[in-house]
C-alpha positions as CSV (number, residue, x, y, z in Angstrom):
1,M,29.7,-15.9,-16.6
2,T,28.7,-13.3,-14.8
3,E,31.8,-11.1,-13.9
4,A,34.3,-9.5,-15.7
5,I,37.1,-6.6,-15.4
6,L,37.3,-3.8,-17.2
7,L,40.5,-2.1,-17.8
8,V,40.5,1.8,-17.9
9,G,43.8,3.1,-18.4
10,G,47.0,3.0,-20.6
11,K,46.8,5.2,-23.2
12,G,42.9,5.8,-23.1
13,T,41.4,8.4,-25.6
14,R,44.1,11.1,-26.3
15,L,41.5,13.9,-25.7
16,R,44.0,16.0,-23.9
17,P,43.5,19.1,-21.3
18,L,44.3,21.5,-24.4
19,T,41.1,20.3,-26.2
20,V,38.2,19.3,-23.6
21,H,37.9,20.2,-19.8
22,T,35.9,16.9,-19.5
23,P,37.9,14.3,-17.9
24,K,38.7,11.7,-21.1
25,P,36.6,8.8,-20.0
26,M,33.6,10.7,-19.6
27,V,33.5,12.8,-22.9
28,P,30.3,12.0,-23.9
29,A,30.1,9.3,-27.0
30,A,26.7,9.0,-28.7
31,G,24.9,11.1,-25.6
32,V,26.8,9.1,-22.8
33,P,29.8,8.5,-21.4
34,F,31.5,6.0,-23.4
35,L,32.1,3.4,-20.8
36,T,28.4,3.4,-20.4
37,H,28.2,1.2,-24.0
38,Q,30.7,-1.2,-22.9
39,L,28.9,-1.6,-19.7
40,A,25.5,-2.0,-20.7
41,R,26.7,-4.4,-23.6
42,A,28.5,-6.5,-21.1
43,R,25.1,-6.3,-18.7
44,A,23.1,-7.5,-21.9
45,A,25.4,-10.6,-22.4
46,G,24.4,-11.6,-18.7
47,V,27.4,-10.0,-16.8
48,E,26.4,-8.7,-13.5
49,H,29.3,-7.8,-11.4
50,I,31.9,-5.9,-13.2
51,V,35.3,-4.6,-11.3
52,L,36.9,-1.4,-13.1
53,A,40.8,-1.5,-12.7
54,T,41.6,2.1,-13.2
55,S,45.0,4.1,-13.2
56,Y,43.7,7.6,-13.7
57,L,40.8,9.7,-13.3
58,A,39.4,7.2,-11.1
59,E,37.6,9.9,-8.9
60,V,35.5,10.4,-11.9
61,F,34.1,7.1,-12.4
62,E,32.1,6.1,-9.1
63,P,30.4,9.4,-8.8
64,Y,28.9,8.8,-12.3
65,F,28.1,5.0,-12.3
66,G,27.9,4.3,-8.5
67,D,27.2,0.5,-8.0
68,G,26.1,0.2,-10.8
69,S,22.4,-0.6,-10.1
70,S,21.2,2.1,-12.4
71,L,22.6,-0.2,-15.5
72,G,21.6,-3.7,-13.6
73,L,25.4,-4.1,-12.3
74,H,27.2,-4.2,-9.3
75,L,30.1,-2.3,-9.8
76,E,33.4,-2.2,-7.7
77,Y,36.6,0.2,-8.3
78,V,40.1,-0.6,-7.7
79,T,42.7,2.0,-8.5
80,E,46.2,1.2,-9.2
81,R,48.9,3.3,-6.9
82,D,51.2,2.8,-9.8
83,P,51.1,2.0,-13.6
84,L,51.2,-1.9,-13.8
85,G,50.2,-2.7,-17.3
86,T,47.3,-4.5,-18.6
87,G,48.1,-8.1,-17.1
88,G,49.2,-6.3,-13.7
89,A,46.0,-4.1,-13.6
90,I,44.0,-7.9,-14.1
91,R,46.0,-9.6,-11.4
92,N,45.1,-6.3,-9.2
93,V,41.7,-6.6,-9.0
94,A,42.0,-10.4,-8.3
95,S,40.7,-10.1,-4.7
96,R,37.6,-8.5,-5.8
97,L,36.5,-11.4,-8.0
98,R,33.9,-14.2,-6.9
99,S,34.3,-17.0,-9.7
100,G,35.8,-20.3,-8.8
101,P,39.0,-21.4,-10.1
102,D,37.8,-22.7,-13.3
103,E,34.9,-20.3,-14.1
104,P,35.5,-17.9,-16.8
105,V,36.0,-14.1,-16.1
106,L,35.4,-11.4,-19.1
107,I,38.3,-9.1,-19.4
108,F,38.0,-6.0,-21.8
109,N,39.5,-2.7,-22.3
110,G,38.2,0.6,-21.8
111,D,39.1,2.4,-25.0
112,I,37.9,-0.3,-27.8
113,L,34.4,0.2,-29.7
114,T,33.4,-3.1,-30.7
115,G,30.2,-5.3,-31.8
116,L,31.9,-7.9,-30.5
117,D,29.4,-11.2,-29.7
118,I,30.5,-11.8,-25.9
119,Q,28.5,-14.5,-25.4
120,A,29.8,-16.5,-28.8
121,L,33.2,-15.5,-27.1
122,V,32.7,-17.2,-23.6
123,A,30.8,-20.1,-25.6
124,T,33.8,-20.8,-27.7
125,H,36.0,-20.6,-24.1
126,T,34.0,-23.1,-22.6
127,E,33.6,-25.3,-25.4
128,S,37.4,-25.6,-26.4
129,G,38.2,-25.7,-22.7
130,A,41.2,-22.9,-23.0
131,D,42.6,-21.4,-20.4
132,V,42.6,-17.8,-22.2
133,S,40.3,-17.0,-25.0
134,L,41.1,-14.0,-27.0
135,H,38.6,-12.1,-29.6
136,L,40.4,-11.8,-32.6
137,T,39.7,-9.5,-35.7
138,R,41.1,-9.0,-39.2
139,V,42.5,-5.8,-40.2
140,P,43.3,-4.9,-43.9
141,D,46.9,-3.4,-43.0
142,P,48.2,-5.3,-39.5
143,R,51.8,-3.5,-39.6
144,A,50.7,-1.6,-36.9
145,F,49.7,-4.3,-34.5
146,G,50.9,-7.5,-33.1
147,L,49.9,-10.6,-35.3
148,V,48.2,-13.4,-33.5
149,P,48.4,-16.7,-36.2
150,T,45.7,-19.7,-35.1
151,D,45.9,-22.9,-36.6
152,A,43.0,-24.9,-38.2
153,D,40.8,-25.2,-34.8
154,G,41.4,-21.9,-34.0
155,R,44.3,-22.2,-31.1
156,V,46.5,-19.6,-31.3
157,T,50.4,-20.5,-32.1
158,A,52.3,-17.5,-31.7
159,F,52.2,-13.9,-30.5
160,L,54.6,-12.1,-33.2
161,E,55.8,-8.1,-32.8
162,K,54.8,-5.8,-35.3
163,P,55.8,-7.0,-38.6
164,Q,58.6,-5.0,-40.3
165,T,58.7,-6.9,-43.9
166,P,56.2,-7.8,-45.6
167,E,57.4,-11.8,-45.3
168,E,56.5,-11.2,-41.8
169,I,52.9,-10.6,-42.2
170,V,51.7,-14.2,-41.8
171,T,48.3,-13.5,-40.8
172,D,45.7,-10.6,-40.8
173,Q,44.5,-11.4,-37.2
174,I,45.0,-9.0,-34.2
175,N,44.4,-9.1,-30.8
176,A,41.4,-7.1,-30.4
177,G,41.4,-6.4,-26.8
178,A,38.5,-8.5,-25.3
179,Y,39.3,-11.7,-23.4
180,V,38.1,-14.7,-21.5
181,F,40.6,-16.1,-18.9
182,R,39.8,-19.1,-16.6
183,R,40.1,-17.3,-12.8
184,S,43.3,-19.5,-12.1
185,V,45.2,-17.9,-14.9
186,I,44.3,-14.4,-13.5
187,D,45.7,-15.8,-9.9
188,S,48.9,-17.0,-11.5
189,I,49.7,-13.6,-12.9
190,P,52.8,-11.7,-11.0
191,A,51.4,-9.9,-8.2
192,G,52.7,-6.1,-7.6
193,R,54.7,-5.0,-10.8
194,P,54.1,-4.3,-14.3
195,V,52.9,-6.9,-16.4
196,S,52.1,-6.9,-20.2
197,V,49.4,-9.5,-21.2
198,E,50.6,-9.2,-24.6
199,R,54.4,-9.4,-24.4
200,E,54.5,-11.7,-20.9
201,T,51.5,-13.2,-19.9
202,F,50.3,-14.3,-23.1
203,P,53.7,-15.5,-24.6
204,G,54.5,-16.9,-21.2
205,L,51.3,-19.2,-21.3
206,L,51.6,-20.5,-24.8
207,A,55.3,-21.5,-24.0
208,A,54.4,-23.4,-21.0
209,G,51.7,-25.1,-23.1
210,A,48.7,-23.6,-21.9
211,H,45.6,-23.9,-24.2
212,L,45.1,-20.2,-25.6
213,Q,42.0,-20.1,-28.1
214,G,41.4,-17.5,-30.7
215,M,37.9,-16.4,-32.0
216,V,37.8,-14.4,-35.0
217,D,34.9,-12.1,-35.1
218,S,35.2,-9.3,-37.7
219,T,32.2,-7.4,-36.7
220,Y,32.9,-3.8,-36.0
221,W,35.7,-3.0,-34.5
222,L,37.4,0.6,-33.5
223,D,40.5,1.7,-31.0
224,L,39.4,5.3,-29.6
225,G,42.9,6.2,-29.2
226,T,42.8,9.4,-31.4
227,P,40.0,12.2,-31.1
228,Q,39.4,11.3,-35.0
229,A,38.7,8.0,-33.9
230,F,36.8,8.8,-30.8
231,V,34.2,11.2,-33.1
232,R,34.0,8.5,-35.8
233,G,33.2,6.0,-32.9
234,S,30.3,8.1,-31.4
235,A,28.5,8.7,-35.4
236,D,28.7,5.0,-35.5
237,L,26.7,4.1,-32.6
238,V,24.2,6.8,-33.6
239,L,24.2,5.4,-37.5
240,G,23.6,1.9,-35.6
241,R,26.9,0.2,-36.9
242,A,28.3,-0.3,-33.7
243,P,25.6,-1.7,-31.5
244,S,24.9,-0.4,-28.0
245,P,21.7,-0.7,-26.2
246,A,23.0,2.7,-24.2
247,V,22.1,5.0,-27.1
248,P,19.6,7.7,-26.0
249,G,17.6,7.4,-28.9
250,P,16.9,5.6,-32.1
251,C,19.5,5.1,-34.6
252,G,19.4,7.3,-37.5
253,E,21.6,10.1,-39.2
254,Y,21.3,12.4,-36.0
255,L,21.0,12.3,-32.2
256,V,19.5,15.5,-30.7
257,L,19.5,15.5,-26.8
258,P,16.9,17.6,-24.6
259,T,17.1,21.2,-24.8
260,A,19.2,21.4,-27.9
261,K,17.8,24.0,-30.7
262,V,18.4,23.0,-34.5
263,A,17.2,25.2,-36.8
264,P,14.3,23.9,-39.2
265,D,16.7,24.9,-42.2
266,A,19.9,23.3,-40.5
267,K,21.1,20.1,-41.8
268,L,22.3,17.4,-39.3
269,T,23.7,14.1,-41.1
270,G,26.4,11.1,-40.7
271,G,25.4,10.3,-36.9
272,T,25.9,13.6,-35.6
273,V,25.3,14.4,-32.2
274,V,24.0,17.7,-30.9
275,G,24.6,17.8,-26.7
276,E,22.0,19.3,-24.4
277,G,21.7,23.2,-24.6
278,A,23.5,23.0,-27.7
279,L,22.5,25.4,-30.8
280,I,22.8,24.7,-34.7
281,A,21.7,27.9,-36.5
282,E,20.1,28.7,-39.6
283,G,21.8,27.0,-42.8
284,A,24.5,25.3,-40.8
285,R,25.4,22.0,-41.8
286,V,27.0,19.3,-39.5
287,A,28.4,15.8,-40.6
288,G,29.4,13.0,-38.6
289,S,30.2,15.4,-35.6
290,T,30.3,15.7,-32.1
291,V,29.1,19.2,-30.7
292,L,29.1,18.9,-26.7
293,A,26.7,20.4,-24.3
294,G,26.1,24.4,-24.6
295,A,28.4,24.5,-28.1
296,V,26.8,27.0,-30.7
297,V,27.0,26.4,-34.8
298,E,26.4,29.8,-35.9
299,P,24.3,30.4,-39.6
300,G,26.1,29.0,-42.5
301,A,29.0,27.4,-40.6
302,V,29.9,23.6,-42.2
303,V,31.3,20.9,-39.5
304,T,32.2,17.6,-40.8
305,D,34.1,14.7,-39.1
306,S,35.0,17.1,-36.0
307,L,34.4,17.3,-32.0
308,I,33.2,20.7,-30.9
309,G,33.8,21.4,-27.2
310,A,31.2,22.3,-24.4
311,G,30.4,26.1,-24.6
312,A,32.5,26.6,-27.6
313,R,31.1,28.4,-30.7
314,V,32.0,28.1,-34.4
315,G,31.3,31.4,-36.1
316,E,29.1,32.1,-39.4
317,R,30.5,30.6,-42.4
318,A,33.6,29.2,-40.8
319,V,34.4,25.3,-42.1
320,L,35.6,22.7,-40.1
321,T,36.9,19.3,-41.1
322,G,38.6,16.7,-38.7
323,A,39.0,19.4,-36.1
324,V,38.8,19.6,-32.2
325,V,37.7,22.6,-30.8
326,G,38.4,22.9,-27.0
327,D,35.5,23.7,-24.5
328,G,34.8,27.4,-24.5
329,A,36.8,27.8,-27.5
330,V,35.8,30.5,-30.0
331,V,36.3,30.2,-34.2
332,G,35.3,33.3,-35.6
333,A,33.4,33.6,-38.8
334,D,35.2,32.7,-42.0
335,N,37.5,30.5,-40.6
336,E,38.7,27.4,-42.6
337,L,39.9,24.6,-40.2
338,R,40.9,21.2,-41.7
339,E,42.3,17.9,-40.7
340,G,43.9,17.5,-37.4
341,V,43.6,21.3,-36.6
342,R,43.5,21.5,-32.3
343,V,41.9,24.7,-31.1
344,W,42.7,24.8,-27.4
345,C,39.9,25.2,-24.7
346,D,39.0,29.1,-24.2
347,A,41.5,30.0,-27.1
348,R,39.6,32.6,-29.5
349,L,40.3,32.6,-33.5
350,P,39.7,36.2,-34.9
351,A,37.0,36.0,-37.9
352,G,39.1,34.9,-41.2
353,A,42.4,34.3,-39.1
354,V,42.9,30.4,-40.7
355,R,42.4,29.9,-44.0
356,F,43.7,26.6,-46.1
357,S,42.0,27.6,-49.7
358,S,43.3,30.0,-52.2
359,D,41.1,32.9,-52.2
360,A,41.4,33.3,-55.8
């Protein structure tokens, strides 16, 4: 297998313009745009040609990644005029593929961070003679996902909607968002209309007697569909829990990018990333957070599991936990912002304006 399709669209990472000016797919995760990690992992698995199937913000990808040569890849870009769904997006780029009818094509989603052994998935596909092979992962609570049961040989037996009752939870296996398709199967997807692989393509293939193989790989897996998950994924990349050859530095408790400044007595832990030109001042503590370029965390501030936007400022002694602070925003001294708080780009919170704790 030497080529792949990267699906960049759908819900994406829900970092809305109210929180970051940077286009969503280009918000840095562990120091580089998130897609860089996916592209680098595919290249490390032997992929040479990738078609990016985009449905929004397409104009930001090509200027940054170009032809892919800097990553050892050949990249092409195809943009949907109208939303086509996952299956429609795959079919929409078929003309750019070079594989023969029986050759495998890797397909993966642009908002999933995973430690999947790509070569093992391809080997499973080849050895089983499957038409489509799916990466499956196990989750503790599968109620939010569609279920994918398999038989003793790993062959998929059904695609089940999100379970509504305990009796409907027949497996903890879910679709993890990476596939290997036989090229001829891609060509069989209807063209020019929305198609969901989860609701139409896969169930249709199964009903027609096609061979769908599941490979359960329960290594690292995270859906980056929320800001909290995005921050967690960035931290896990820095900590080495999520593997990527694109992290621009050694794995550890923190990653400080060039031109950033960190005071000697500041403390960085939990996979924190400090972007270029950012400042972490005296006595500040930052854990499991992403501080984007040019942001300032002032003396004594405590920032945990949060995203601090480019050029934003967190005032002295402010306490942030699970917060998203938009680009250019200012959180004044002595504010306390807890889980789920969003501060709009360029907004200004006066000193001591918000607290959750008792003053007693």
